[in-house]
C-alpha positions as CSV (number, residue, x, y, z in Angstrom):
1,M,6.9,-4.4,7.7
2,L,5.3,-7.1,6.3
3,D,3.3,-9.5,8.4
4,N,2.2,-13.3,7.1
5,I,-0.8,-12.2,5.6
6,T,0.7,-9.7,3.5
7,E,3.6,-11.7,2.7
8,K,1.3,-14.5,1.5
9,N,-0.8,-11.9,-0.8
10,L,2.2,-10.3,-2.1
11,N,3.4,-13.9,-3.2
12,N,0.3,-14.6,-4.9
13,V,0.6,-11.3,-7.1
14,I,0.8,-11.9,-10.7
15,P,2.7,-10.7,-12.8
16,E,6.3,-10.7,-11.2
17,D,7.2,-7.3,-11.9
18,Y,4.0,-6.0,-9.8
19,K,5.0,-7.7,-6.8
20,N,8.6,-6.6,-7.5
21,R,7.1,-3.3,-7.3
22,Y,5.2,-3.8,-4.2
23,R,8.0,-5.2,-2.7
24,A,10.4,-2.2,-3.5
25,I,7.7,0.1,-2.0
26,M,7.4,-1.8,1.2
27,D,11.0,-2.3,1.7
28,S,11.7,1.5,0.9
29,C,8.5,3.2,2.8
30,S,9.1,6.5,4.7
31,E,5.7,5.8,6.4
32,Y,3.5,2.6,7.3
33,L,-0.2,2.9,8.1
34,V,-2.4,0.1,9.5
35,K,-6.3,1.4,10.0
36,H,-8.7,0.0,12.4
37,N,-10.3,-1.6,9.7
38,G,-7.2,-3.8,9.1
39,N,-6.3,-1.7,5.5
40,K,-2.4,-1.1,5.0
41,H,-0.8,1.6,3.3
42,W,2.8,2.4,2.6
43,L,4.1,5.8,1.7
44,C,7.4,5.8,-0.3
45,G,8.3,9.2,-2.3
46,T,5.7,9.8,-4.7
47,K,3.7,6.7,-4.4
48,I,1.0,5.1,-1.8
49,L,0.5,1.5,-1.8
50,T,-2.4,0.1,-0.3
51,E,-3.5,-3.6,0.8
52,W,-6.9,-3.8,0.9
53,K,-8.3,-6.0,3.7
54,E,-11.2,-7.1,2.2
55,C,-11.1,-7.5,-1.5
56,L,-13.3,-9.0,-4.2
57,H,-10.4,-10.1,-6.4
58,S,-7.2,-11.9,-6.5
59,N,-4.9,-8.7,-6.2
60,P,-5.5,-6.9,-2.6
61,F,-2.9,-4.2,-3.9
62,E,-3.7,-0.8,-5.5
63,S,-1.1,1.6,-5.8
64,W,-1.4,5.6,-6.6
65,N,1.7,7.6,-8.3
66,F,1.5,11.5,-7.5
67,P,3.6,14.4,-9.2
68,T,5.4,15.4,-5.9
69,E,6.3,13.8,-2.4
70,A,4.5,16.6,-1.0
71,I,0.9,16.0,-2.5
72,A,1.8,12.2,-2.0
73,R,2.6,13.0,1.6
74,E,-0.6,15.0,1.7
75,S,-3.1,12.3,0.3
76,F,-1.3,9.6,3.0
77,N,-2.2,11.9,5.7
78,E,-6.0,12.1,4.7
79,R,-6.2,8.6,4.9
80,N,-6.0,8.8,8.6
81,F,-9.0,10.5,8.8
82,N,-11.0,8.9,6.2
83,E,-13.1,6.0,7.3
84,E,-13.2,4.8,3.6
85,Y,-9.5,3.9,3.6
């Protein structure tokens, strides 16, 4: 679930360890969401990865770790309805 923009952004991520973590989440995600504002979200177990369409720094990715998969899924589902995400 990587388009050309995401692939380009991922290739620019430093350090390499972050790039590998982000790719693992994308490759193993159980859910993927693209919002109308262009932000992309991946859910993988207890992790959520977001790629911000508009970002003021060089790494447009942000990730969160949750204590349980249920809490991660709840947070992921809330992103469907929250315009800020």
